[in-house]
Each structure stands twice: as structure tokens, then as C-alpha cells.
C-alpha positions as CSV (number, residue, x, y, z in Angstrom):
1,X,49.8,53.4,-58.6
2,X,53.6,53.4,-59.7
3,X,53.4,51.4,-63.2
4,X,57.1,51.6,-63.1
5,X,57.7,49.7,-59.5
6,X,54.5,47.6,-60.1
7,X,55.9,46.1,-63.7
8,X,59.3,45.6,-61.9
9,X,58.2,44.0,-59.0
10,X,55.8,41.6,-61.1
11,X,58.8,40.6,-63.2
12,X,60.7,39.6,-60.1
13,X,58.1,37.3,-58.8
14,X,57.8,35.9,-62.2
15,X,61.6,35.0,-62.4
16,X,61.5,33.8,-58.8
17,X,58.7,31.3,-59.6
18,X,60.1,30.2,-63.0
19,X,63.3,28.9,-61.0
20,X,61.4,28.0,-57.6
21,X,59.1,25.8,-59.9
22,X,61.7,24.4,-62.1
23,X,64.0,23.4,-59.2
24,X,60.9,22.0,-57.2
25,X,60.0,19.7,-59.9
26,X,63.1,18.9,-61.6
27,X,65.4,18.5,-58.7
28,X,66.2,16.9,-55.4
29,X,65.6,19.0,-52.5
30,X,66.9,17.3,-49.4
31,X,66.7,19.1,-46.2
32,X,68.5,21.9,-44.4
33,X,70.8,19.7,-43.2
34,X,71.5,17.6,-46.3
35,X,70.8,19.9,-49.1
36,X,70.4,18.5,-52.4
37,X,70.8,20.3,-55.7
38,X,67.3,22.0,-55.8
39,X,67.5,23.5,-52.4
40,X,69.4,26.6,-53.0
41,X,67.7,27.7,-56.3
42,X,64.2,27.2,-54.4
43,X,65.4,29.5,-51.5
44,X,66.7,32.1,-54.0
45,X,63.5,31.8,-56.2
46,X,61.4,32.5,-52.9
47,X,63.7,35.5,-51.7
48,X,63.1,36.9,-55.2
49,X,59.1,36.2,-55.0
50,X,59.4,37.9,-51.6
51,X,61.5,40.9,-53.0
52,X,59.0,41.3,-56.0
53,X,56.0,41.2,-54.0
54,X,57.4,44.0,-51.5
55,X,58.2,46.2,-54.5
56,X,54.6,45.4,-56.3
57,X,53.4,46.7,-52.6
58,X,55.4,49.6,-52.6
59,X,54.4,50.6,-56.2
60,X,50.4,50.6,-55.3
61,X,51.4,53.5,-52.8
62,X,53.3,55.4,-54.6
63,X,52.2,58.3,-57.0
64,X,51.7,57.6,-60.8
65,X,54.9,57.9,-63.0
66,X,55.5,57.6,-66.6
67,X,58.1,54.9,-67.8
68,X,59.9,57.7,-69.5
69,X,62.5,56.7,-72.5
70,X,64.1,53.3,-73.3
71,X,67.8,53.7,-73.3
72,X,68.3,51.4,-76.3
73,X,72.0,51.5,-75.8
74,X,71.7,50.0,-72.2
75,X,69.3,47.0,-73.5
76,X,71.5,46.4,-76.5
77,X,74.9,46.5,-74.6
78,X,73.8,44.4,-71.1
79,X,71.8,42.0,-73.7
80,X,75.0,41.9,-75.8
81,X,77.1,41.2,-72.7
82,X,75.0,38.2,-71.5
83,X,75.4,36.9,-74.9
84,X,79.2,37.3,-75.3
85,X,79.8,35.6,-71.8
86,X,77.6,32.8,-72.8
87,X,78.9,32.1,-76.3
88,X,82.7,32.8,-75.3
89,X,83.6,31.4,-71.8
90,X,84.1,27.9,-72.8
91,X,86.3,29.0,-75.6
92,X,88.0,31.7,-74.8
93,X,88.1,31.1,-71.0
94,X,86.5,32.6,-67.7
95,X,88.9,35.8,-67.9
96,X,88.7,37.3,-71.6
97,X,84.5,36.4,-71.5
98,X,84.3,37.9,-68.1
99,X,86.7,40.7,-69.3
100,X,84.7,41.6,-72.3
101,X,81.1,41.2,-71.0
102,X,81.9,43.6,-67.9
103,X,83.3,46.2,-70.6
104,X,80.0,45.9,-72.7
105,X,77.8,46.2,-69.8
106,X,80.0,48.7,-68.5
107,X,79.6,51.1,-71.5
108,X,75.8,50.6,-71.6
109,X,75.5,54.1,-69.7
110,X,77.0,57.5,-71.1
111,X,77.8,58.1,-67.3
112,X,80.8,56.1,-67.5
113,X,83.9,56.8,-69.4
114,X,86.0,54.6,-71.6
115,X,88.8,54.5,-68.7
116,X,86.1,53.8,-66.0
117,X,84.6,51.0,-68.1
118,X,88.2,49.4,-68.5
119,X,89.1,50.0,-64.9
120,X,86.1,48.4,-63.8
121,X,86.2,45.5,-66.1
122,X,89.7,44.5,-65.4
123,X,89.3,45.1,-61.3
124,X,86.0,42.6,-61.8
125,X,87.7,40.3,-64.0
126,X,90.6,39.8,-61.8
127,X,88.5,39.4,-58.6
128,X,86.4,36.6,-60.3
129,X,89.1,34.7,-61.6
130,X,90.9,35.1,-58.1
131,X,87.7,33.8,-56.1
132,X,86.3,31.2,-58.9
133,X,89.1,29.9,-60.5
134,X,91.9,29.7,-57.9
135,X,90.3,30.0,-54.4
136,X,87.4,28.0,-54.8
137,X,88.8,25.9,-57.0
138,X,86.0,25.6,-59.4
139,X,86.4,23.7,-62.7
140,X,86.7,27.0,-65.0
141,X,89.6,27.7,-67.0
142,X,90.8,31.1,-66.6
143,X,92.4,31.1,-70.6
144,X,90.3,28.8,-72.8
145,X,91.5,26.8,-75.6
146,X,90.8,29.1,-78.2
147,X,93.7,31.3,-76.8
148,X,96.3,28.7,-76.1
149,X,99.2,28.1,-78.5
150,X,99.5,24.1,-78.0
């Protein structure tokens, strides 16, 4: 039994259950032809549960493997990226918050150079702002009030 796969699969199942049950209990579901706000989170939660179950079953058939060392740099920078985005997206706006979060996450591994991390951050930020702010016209400011001069 591969403990890494089993543990990650169980984590996927738990997160999927959390989202699906939360949507089921707290949001109107609707139907396939008239979807309510809870319909899509339930589908995503069920998909995550299925993926987690498949990973657990796969892990049960694989030989044992140690967990290895934990990359604390990765854990810290990815957690920091999520916190940075969540705490600054309203004030800085989507572009700077996403750019900073992507840069932090890209630097979480030693495999990426600073130049690659900057290019990845720039391209992903430009794509997301173009898609969400301009193409889909979602109510997100590209540049937030903290950076405006008026």
C-alpha cells in the first residue's frame, strides 16, 4: 500500500465531501435545465470524491513508498500566495494580487528561475485579467483602490 497516494486520495475525498455537503445543505440546487447556485459545486465535489476514490484504490495496489522530506519552502510560499491573493485582491485589484500570488507560487520550487517565475506570473496574470475582467466582464477591478490616484 502506497501511503502517499492513499493519504492524498483521502484528502481529495474529504474536500469533495465538504464542498458537496455544504452546497447541498446551504444552496438551492435546481435541475440540469435550471441550475441553482448549488448545482455546480455539488458536481465538482462529486468529481473530486470520484478522483480521490480512484487515487486511493490505485494507492492500495502500489508498493509501499516513504513520504520523503517536506519542502517547507513550497508549503510556506504556496500558503503565502493564497493568503496574499485573498487579503489583497479587493484593495490592489486582480492584476497585482494575481501577479504577486503567482510569483510567490512559482518561486515555491527551486526548479524555477526568477526569470521563469516572472514570465509565468506576467503571462498568467495577463490571461486571467483578459478573460475574467474584459472578456467575461466579471465585476472584478483589474487595478484596485489602493493603487488609484483619485
